[in-house]
Structures are given as structure tokens and as C-alpha cells.
N, C-alpha and C positions, 0 to 999 in steps of 0.2 A: 362337339371342338372344344370347348370353354373349359368344358370338367375333365376331355383327359387334359387339355394342355395344364392344366391346376395339376394334375396327379403325376405327371411327368415330371413339374415344376417339382412338385415336393419331395418327389425321387434324386431328383437331382440333387438339393439341399439337405438332405438326410444323409446320402453317401461319400464317406469320410476318404479320402484320399492320402496314402502312406507318403511320406518323404521322399525324392527322387536318389539315388544314385545308379543307375542302368542310365546304357545310353538316352532314353527313352524315360518319362516317367514310368515309378512303378505301379504294376496293377491294382486299381482301389480296394480296401478291405471295406466289403459292403455290413455297413452298420445295420441300418434298417432300408426297405427294401418293399416299393408298391406296386402291386402286382395285379394287372386286370384279370377279371372274372364276369360270371352272369350272372346277375340279382336274380335271387327267389323270391321276391316280394314280400318276407314274410314280416320286415320292419326290424329284425334282429341284429344284435350285433354279436357274435358269435368266437367265443376265444378258441384259438388254434395251437396246438402242438406238434412240434416234429418225432414225436418217439410218444409211447403209452407209459415209460414212466423213464431215471433217470438214477444212472450210478452212477457216485460220485467217490470214489476212493479216495482213502484215508492217507496221508502223507506224504502225497505229490508235491510239486516245487508249486509254491504259490503262482508262479508269473502262469500256471497251465492249468487252470479252475476245468472243473465239469462244464458242458457246454451243451444248451439247448435250442434248437431253432423254435422261437415263440410265434403265435401273432394274432390277428380278428380279423373276421371276414363280415362286412356289413352286405346282409341281406334288405337293406332298408329301399324303398322307394325315391328317396333324389337326397344327395350330397351333402358330407356333414362331418363335422370334426367328431373324431373318436379318441377315446381312452380306455383300457385298461387296467387294470390295479394288478399288481404283481406282491403276495403277500408269500411268504416262507419262514417255515419254522426255524428258531433260535435254535443253534449259534451258528445253523448255515447263512451265509450272507449271499445277496444278491446283489448281478451291476448294473438291476433299474430295478424302480419301484411303480415305475408302470411304463406303458407304450400307449405315445399319442398319436394321432397320422389323422389329415384331410383323408376323409373316403368319400368317390364315388360311388355308387349302388353296384354290387357286383365285385368290386376290390376289395383285394387282401394286403394286409401290410405284413409282413415279417421280422425278426429279429434275432438279435442271436440274445440270448441271458447265462449269464456266467455265473454258476454256483460252488463259491467257496466252500472250505469243509476247515474252519481253524483248527490248531494244535488242539487233542485233550477233547474234540469229539466222541461222544459213543457211536459206535455202530450200531444199525437201525435202520427202520422206513421212518424219512419224516416226509411232510405234508406239505406240496407246494398248487396253490392256488392261483389262476387266473381268472379275475371277477370282471366281466362286465353288467351293465343294469341290467342286462337280461340272462346273462348265463355266465355258472359258474364252472372251470373244470378244475377239476382235481386232477396232478401228477404225481405221483410215489417217490422221492426220491432216496435210494437205497444207499447209505455208507457202509460203505465195507475195504477190508484193509486188500493192500495191493495183492496179496497171495491169495484171496478170495475171489477176486474176478475171475470171472472168465474169457481168458484174453485166444482162444481160438486155436492153439498150443503156439503162438507168440509169447516169447520168452522176453521180449523186450517191454511189452507193453507197460505205460506207467510205471517203469525202473528210473533209478537216478541215471540224468544224462548231463556230462560235462563237455564243455569246448574250449576249442583253445583261445577264441575270442568271441566277440559278439555286435554285429554291425547294432550303433545307433541310432541310425536315422528312421526307425519305425521299431515295428514290435518283429521280433525274430527270435524267442525265445529258443535256446536249445531243445529245452524240454517236450517242448511242439514234436520233432520226431518222434514219440516215443508214446503218442498220445491216442494211436488206432484212427487217425484221422489221412487219408493218403494224398485228400483229392487237394491241387494248385491254387480253389480257388479262394481260399484265404491267406494268399500271398500276401504279405508286410501288412498282416492283420491280425497276428496270433501261431498261425499254422507254419511253420516252415522256419530252420534256421539258415541265416546269411553271414558269413563269418565278419570280419572285419578289415581283412589285410588283402586288398587287390592285388593280383600280380604275387602273393607271396606266399609260399609254398616249404611245405605241407600244411595244413591245417588240418584238426583231429578234432572229431565228434568220437567219446565214449560213453556207453550205457552199463551201467552194473547189473547183471542178473541175481542178487538177492544171494551168491550161492553159488556151490559149481551147479553147473548143467552140459547137461549134452547136449551138443549144439553140430548142427554139418549144414547150415543153408543161413544166407545172408541175404533178404532185398530190400535194396532201396531206390527211392522214389525220387528223383528230381525234378523241380521247378519243368512244368509242361504244360501249356497251354497254348492256346490257338495265337494269342497277343505274344507270347512269352513261349517261346517250344523250346525244346533241351537241346532242340541240333544246336541253339544259338546260345541258349542261358543254362541250360543244364550243367550238373556234373558228367565230365570227360573220363577220367583216370585216376582211381584209388584203391590200394591196400586195402583187404578186406584182413583185420587181427582179433586173434582170440587169446587171454589173457589167462596162461597155461598154469599150474603151480605158481604166478605169481609174477609170469617170464612171458610178454608179448611176441607171440609168433604168429608171422606170416600165415594165412589160409587159403586167401584165394585172390586174383587179381583182375583187376576191370579192367581196359584200356581203350581207347576208342570211342566209347559211347556214346548214341546221338540219341537214343529214347529217354522216355520219362521213368521207365522201372526197367532195374537192372537187378538178374537173382545169380547169387552166388552159391554153387554147394562143393561141399569139398568133404571131406574124411572127418568122422565125426572125431571131436575132442571132449573134453570134460572143461568148463571154463567158465568162473566168475564175472568174466567182459567182454565185451564186445568193441573194438574200436576200428571208427573208417577212418583212416590214411589217405586225405584228398590231394591230390598231387596237380589235378591242371582241369580247367573248365571246359565249354566251348565257345567262343567266341572272343575280341577282343576287348573287353572289360571283362574282367575273370574275376570272379569270386566262388565261393563253394555254398550252393543252394539246394539245404538238402530240404525235404517233406517229410520222409517218414523212413526209420530204417525197423524191417522187421526181423527175426531172429529165429529158428526152430533147429 
């Protein structure tokens, strides 16, 4: 029981809570999290990663670097403090040089690793190494131009984003609505945009597509968690606009939305940018909260 209590205490102390501007405190932006497991009794400290490789695009907004979930698992027979070193080939830079935590047997600790690509970096494959005293896990980092990304048909992925305003109480970068992460779990911690003008409309969010593209569909993901459901905190009314021959045209409208995701289909147009014009949100404390925008 003492071991479990200590682990839970560590989990509580290493979680960063974002500044509040909702009727209730904003959801926490989990930085480091200790999770239970079953010890294998090998005595090893094993590094783990959330993916076999990391793709880091060139020329993106520095506020939205590439992200990888990393961690380490204790297969030791008793609790101890554990450390894993993070090594990254230059000129790439990592958000942390190591990961350190108290770990009971079988427990695993995880954290987000942000990888920044400085201007002028050559495209290619770079090395990322996660080192514990027992093992080294190598995760290649592929640096590619945005046009070289496998976007899965999403024309907005990693494209430049501009917003009418940005809330300053926590980390709500506009570029995060085009980073490919639809989840609301990182809200207030770098995944999702919140405007700075409560109850003042409209708010706008525009994504440049890198040239004229044929578009006929826009999917919008708004804040939606068990504690912060879209029906109370999500975006309710908005227009979808496409920039055609230098002029913004409204191609779709959404009214009365209470879901976390809304799909807008419209007649195909050749556009070099897409814009969300937010008109109202659900609930009394109205802000515009957008997690992701996909354009197809």
C-alpha cells in the first residue's frame, strides 16, 4: 500500500494543470504519468516509445513541434528511482534531456517528447536514442517537407494556420488544429485552439493549403471530453469558407451542433485556403474551442 501511495503521489506531482478560464478548472495537460503494470522480475529498466518512427515536418510553426510519447518500464523486483537519457542528433532539439521518476515494480512512466526542427535543417533521417542502464531504444526521426508528408488525403495537415486571437492563459496554439491529433486529451497543453474574446463573435481560423486545391469536405473537431462535453463547451454555430480566386466564399454552414465532430460536404471548389468563421459556442461561458480541422 505504501508503494502504491507513493506512485500515486508522484503521478499527482508531475502533472501540470493549465490556467483556468472555464466555469470549472481547465482539464490538466498531462506531462508525465505513472501507470500500473505487472513486474516480469527481470531486473531491467526498459525504454518504450509510442511509435516505431517519428515524422518531423520542415517549416512548421515552432509552437507545434513533432511529438512522440516516450517512457520506461520497470521490471525490477523492488521500487526505485529510474532515469532514462534522451539523445537526439543535431541540429534537431528535444524538449527534455532525460526522464526521471520513482517506479514501483512493473510500473511504467510516460511523457511527451517534443522534437523541434530548426530552419535550414536538411531533410533526411536523424537518430533518437532512449537510453537506460540496461537497454537502448532507437527511434528514427524522418525530417521531410510538408509537401512530402503522407497526409492521408487531409490537405490541411501541417499547413500554416492563422487565428483572429489566441487565449494566453494556457497553451492554445492555432497551428495545433492542423497537427493531425483529433483527441481532446491534450486540451490546454498544446493541442487545440481557444480564442481570447469570450462571447464576442465572430472568431476566425484560416488554414492556407499551399496552393490551389480541389476541396469538397471539411471536418471540424471541437472540445469534447467526459468532463468537458461538446454539448456544454464545444463549438455550436459556424460557417465554412473557401478562398477562391482571392475571395472568401461560404460553402457550408453548421448550426446547433452539440457533437465533438461535425462533417461539412459541399460542391467541389478550387481553393488555396479554408476558413472557419465561428459564430457561437454551447454554454454560458462562450469561447471558440477547436481541436482539429481536416480539409478534403
